C-alpha positions as CSV (number, residue, x, y, z in Angstrom):
1,M,132.2,140.9,132.3
2,L,131.9,139.7,135.9
3,G,128.1,140.0,135.7
4,W,128.0,137.7,132.7
5,I,130.2,135.2,134.6
6,G,127.8,135.3,137.5
7,V,124.9,134.7,135.1
8,G,126.7,131.8,133.5
9,L,127.5,130.3,136.9
10,G,124.0,130.7,138.0
11,V,122.7,129.0,134.9
12,A,125.2,126.2,135.3
13,L,124.2,125.7,139.0
14,I,120.5,125.6,138.1
15,G,121.3,123.1,135.4
16,A,123.3,120.9,137.8
17,L,120.6,121.0,140.4
18,W,118.0,120.0,137.8
19,W,120.2,117.2,136.6
20,L,120.7,115.9,140.2
21,W,117.1,116.4,141.4
22,T,115.4,113.0,142.0
23,P,111.7,113.1,142.9
24,D,109.8,110.4,144.7
25,K,108.4,107.7,142.5
26,P,104.6,107.1,142.4
27,R,103.5,104.7,145.1
28,A,101.2,102.8,142.8
29,A,104.0,102.1,140.3
30,L,106.3,100.9,143.1
31,E,103.7,98.6,144.6
32,A,102.9,97.1,141.3
33,L,106.6,96.3,140.7
34,H,107.8,95.4,144.2
35,A,104.6,94.3,146.1
36,P,103.0,91.5,144.0
37,P,101.5,88.6,145.9
38,P,102.4,87.3,148.4
39,S,102.8,90.9,149.6
40,Q,100.1,92.4,151.7
41,F,99.4,95.6,153.7
42,V,98.4,95.6,157.3
43,T,97.7,98.8,159.3
44,V,98.7,99.0,162.9
45,E,98.5,102.3,164.9
46,A,98.2,104.3,161.6
47,V,101.3,102.6,160.1
48,R,100.6,100.7,156.9
49,F,103.0,97.8,157.0
50,H,104.2,96.1,153.8
51,L,104.8,92.5,154.6
52,R,105.0,89.0,153.3
53,D,103.7,86.0,155.3
54,T,104.3,82.7,153.9
55,G,104.7,79.0,154.9
56,P,102.7,76.6,157.1
57,R,100.8,78.0,160.0
58,D,101.7,75.4,162.6
59,G,104.7,75.9,164.8
60,T,106.6,79.1,165.8
61,P,106.9,81.7,163.0
62,V,110.1,83.3,162.0
63,V,110.1,87.1,161.8
64,L,112.8,88.8,159.8
65,L,113.9,92.5,160.4
66,H,116.0,94.2,157.7
67,G,118.6,96.9,158.3
68,F,118.9,100.7,157.6
69,G,117.8,101.8,154.2
70,S,116.8,98.3,153.2
71,S,113.5,96.4,152.8
72,L,111.9,93.0,153.2
73,H,113.3,92.0,149.7
74,I,116.7,91.1,151.2
75,W,115.1,88.1,152.8
76,E,113.5,86.5,149.8
77,D,116.1,83.8,149.2
78,W,116.0,82.9,152.9
79,A,112.2,82.8,152.9
80,R,112.2,80.5,149.9
81,L,114.6,78.1,151.6
82,M,112.7,78.2,155.0
83,E,109.0,78.3,154.1
84,A,108.6,74.6,153.4
85,E,108.9,74.0,157.1
86,R,108.4,77.3,158.7
87,R,106.0,80.2,158.6
88,V,108.1,83.2,157.5
89,I,107.1,86.9,158.2
90,R,109.2,89.7,156.8
91,L,108.3,93.3,156.7
92,D,109.4,96.8,155.7
93,L,110.3,98.5,158.9
94,P,108.6,101.9,159.6
95,G,110.2,104.7,157.6
96,F,111.6,102.3,154.9
97,G,110.4,100.7,151.7
98,L,106.7,100.4,151.0
99,T,105.7,100.7,154.6
100,G,106.9,104.3,154.4
101,A,106.8,107.0,156.9
102,D,105.2,106.6,160.4
103,P,102.6,109.4,160.5
104,T,103.6,110.1,164.1
105,G,107.1,110.8,163.1
106,D,108.3,108.7,166.1
107,Y,111.1,106.3,165.1
108,S,112.2,105.4,168.6
109,D,112.9,101.8,169.5
110,E,110.1,102.0,172.1
111,R,107.7,102.9,169.3
112,F,108.8,100.0,167.2
113,I,108.5,97.6,170.1
114,A,104.8,98.6,170.4
115,L,104.2,98.4,166.6
116,L,105.7,95.0,166.3
117,A,103.7,93.7,169.2
118,G,100.6,95.1,167.6
119,L,101.5,93.6,164.2
120,L,102.0,90.2,165.8
121,D,98.6,90.6,167.5
122,R,96.9,91.4,164.2
123,L,98.5,88.3,162.6
124,G,97.4,86.1,165.5
125,V,101.0,85.3,166.5
126,T,101.8,84.8,170.2
127,Q,105.6,83.9,170.0
128,V,108.2,84.1,167.3
129,D,111.8,83.2,166.5
130,L,113.2,86.7,165.8
131,I,116.0,87.4,163.3
132,G,117.4,90.9,162.8
133,T,120.3,92.3,160.8
134,S,122.3,95.5,161.4
135,M,119.7,98.2,162.6
136,G,117.1,95.4,162.5
137,G,119.3,93.5,164.8
138,R,119.3,96.3,167.4
139,L,115.5,96.4,167.1
140,A,115.4,92.6,167.5
141,W,117.3,92.6,170.8
142,R,115.4,95.6,172.1
143,F,112.1,93.7,171.4
144,A,113.5,90.5,173.0
145,A,114.5,92.4,176.1
146,A,111.2,94.3,176.4
147,R,108.9,91.3,175.5
148,P,110.7,88.2,176.5
149,D,107.3,86.3,176.5
150,R,107.1,86.8,172.7
151,V,110.6,85.7,171.6
152,A,111.5,82.0,171.6
153,K,114.9,82.3,169.9
154,L,116.9,85.3,168.7
155,V,119.3,85.5,165.8
156,L,121.4,88.7,165.6
157,M,123.3,89.4,162.4
158,A,125.9,92.0,162.9
159,P,123.6,94.1,165.0
160,D,124.3,97.7,165.9
161,G,123.9,99.1,169.4
162,F,127.4,99.6,171.0
163,A,129.1,102.9,170.6
164,S,132.0,103.1,168.2
165,A,134.3,105.9,166.9
166,G,132.4,109.1,166.4
167,F,129.3,108.0,168.4
168,E,128.5,108.6,172.0
169,Y,125.8,107.3,174.3
170,G,123.0,109.7,175.3
171,K,123.4,112.2,172.4
172,P,121.5,112.5,169.2
173,S,123.5,111.1,166.3
174,G,122.6,114.1,164.1
175,V,122.5,114.3,160.3
176,P,125.8,114.7,158.3
177,L,125.7,117.8,156.1
178,A,125.8,115.7,152.9
179,M,122.9,113.6,154.0
180,R,120.6,116.7,154.2
181,A,120.3,116.7,150.5
182,L,118.9,113.2,150.4
183,P,115.2,114.2,150.0
184,Y,116.1,116.1,146.8
185,T,118.7,113.9,145.0
186,L,119.8,110.3,144.8
187,P,122.3,109.6,142.0
188,M,122.8,105.9,141.4
189,A,126.6,106.3,141.6
190,L,126.2,107.8,145.1
191,L,123.9,105.1,146.2
192,R,126.2,102.3,144.9
193,G,129.1,103.9,146.7
194,G,127.1,103.6,149.9
195,L,126.0,100.0,149.3
196,E,129.3,98.5,148.1
197,P,131.0,98.3,151.5
198,A,128.3,96.0,152.6
199,Y,129.4,93.2,150.1
200,A,132.5,91.2,150.4
201,D,132.2,90.6,146.6
202,K,131.0,93.8,145.0
203,A,129.9,91.8,141.9
204,M,127.0,90.7,144.0
205,L,125.6,94.2,144.0
206,T,124.1,93.7,140.5
207,N,122.2,96.4,138.7
208,P,118.8,94.9,139.5
209,V,119.7,94.8,143.2
210,A,120.9,98.4,143.2
211,E,117.8,99.6,141.3
212,R,115.6,97.8,143.9
213,Y,117.4,99.6,146.8
214,R,117.0,102.9,144.9
215,D,113.3,102.3,144.2
216,M,112.7,101.7,148.0
217,M,114.5,104.8,148.9
218,L,112.4,106.7,146.4
219,A,109.1,105.6,147.8
220,P,107.0,108.6,148.9
221,G,108.2,110.1,152.2
222,V,111.0,107.6,152.8
223,R,113.9,109.9,152.5
224,H,112.4,112.5,154.8
225,A,111.6,109.6,157.2
226,I,115.3,108.5,157.1
227,L,116.5,111.9,158.1
228,D,113.8,112.1,160.9
229,R,115.1,108.8,162.2
230,M,118.7,109.9,162.2
231,R,117.9,113.2,163.9
232,A,116.0,111.5,166.7
233,H,118.2,108.5,167.3
234,V,120.0,108.4,170.6
235,L,122.4,105.6,171.3
236,V,121.9,104.1,174.8
237,P,124.1,101.6,176.6
238,P,123.0,98.2,175.5
239,E,124.3,96.1,178.4
240,P,121.1,96.4,180.7
241,F,118.9,95.3,177.8
242,L,121.1,92.5,176.7
243,R,121.4,91.1,180.2
244,G,117.6,90.9,180.4
245,I,117.2,88.6,177.3
246,R,116.1,85.1,178.2
247,A,115.9,83.6,174.8
248,P,118.8,81.6,173.3
249,V,120.9,83.7,170.9
250,L,122.8,83.1,167.8
251,L,125.3,85.8,166.8
252,L,126.0,85.6,163.0
253,W,128.7,87.6,161.4
254,G,130.3,87.8,158.0
255,A,134.1,87.7,158.5
256,Q,134.6,90.4,155.8
257,D,132.0,92.7,157.3
258,R,133.2,96.3,156.8
259,M,130.1,98.0,158.2
260,V,130.0,96.3,161.7
261,P,133.2,94.3,161.8
262,A,133.1,90.7,163.1
263,P,135.2,91.4,166.3
264,H,132.2,93.3,167.6
265,A,130.6,90.0,168.2
266,A,132.6,89.7,171.4
267,D,130.8,92.7,172.9
268,Y,127.5,90.9,172.5
269,A,128.8,87.5,173.6
270,R,130.1,89.0,176.8
271,E,126.6,90.2,177.8
272,L,124.7,87.3,176.4
273,P,125.8,84.2,178.3
274,N,123.2,82.0,176.5
275,S,124.7,82.7,173.0
276,R,126.9,81.3,170.5
277,T,128.8,83.0,167.7
278,V,129.2,81.8,164.1
279,T,131.5,83.6,161.7
280,L,131.0,83.2,157.9
281,P,134.2,83.2,155.9
282,D,134.4,85.4,152.8
283,L,131.0,87.0,153.4
284,G,130.2,90.7,154.3
285,H,127.4,92.6,155.9
286,V,124.6,91.1,153.9
287,P,125.4,87.3,153.9
288,M,121.7,86.6,153.2
289,E,122.2,88.2,149.8
290,E,125.7,87.1,149.0
291,D,125.3,83.4,149.8
292,P,121.8,82.5,151.0
293,A,122.2,78.8,151.4
294,R,125.5,78.9,153.3
295,S,124.5,81.8,155.6
296,L,121.1,80.2,156.4
297,A,122.5,76.7,157.3
298,P,123.7,77.7,160.9
299,V,120.5,79.6,161.4
300,L,118.3,76.6,160.6
301,E,120.5,74.3,162.8
302,F,120.0,76.8,165.7
303,L,116.3,77.1,165.1
304,R,115.7,73.3,164.9
305,E,117.4,72.6,168.2
306,P,115.0,71.9,171.1
307,R,115.0,74.8,173.6
308,L,116.2,73.6,177.0
């Protein structure tokens, strides 16, 4: 009797694993769907960047860096509103989207700084206005600190970087046990559960948006790259880097941000004397998706101001 129960449980387990198993999607199909013109691919130090580069070629370009698990697509509404007057460059960061894995397996901030500088060189860009959100915000301020000659103005949207509950400086963050199954399964219900806290209004996470996020996670090699990044990431005290930033800074936060709550802006404002803070009522962690025009307005005002 017990033997037959064991066999039944084994069959049920195999069936459950088969039902949950989520393979990568073919790259060609994903590129056809999510990388039509004006998308292009530019290789820098063996990393094949997926990017979009639109707008006039005069003036200082704007570079947009997305957050963890995301892609350049989150910026499309902003790009459409900006590109009449500004050159707008947005890219899938290494390890995400259609850029995919870095063949070196190095996802350190230092590696990204070198890659972004190389990409700007390839595009013939000397200096930029740099905008980053969440993890992309941390990469933006790290780049601005390391390469002050290349950043005219800096916009940080709910950037990460300061230690919070459960995280310590100087120690690898590690990978939660549940996350270790990521390369093998990605149920939509689980993905939506992870995305919903980013939105003040959950209705903004429509089915097409959720499907796009899932497709970008299912690009070949991305899920393994995400775990590699998590294993290697070591949080370092941000104050020395922030104090070295010379560019004017706009700190932009959604008042309803549940991922990096708005009071964290004070940590950055304390270390960035040449900064101002704008808080957006009723918006969450992804204001560029929830209300593109309203969230972009203070950014355009900041970027249009002459630098003193």
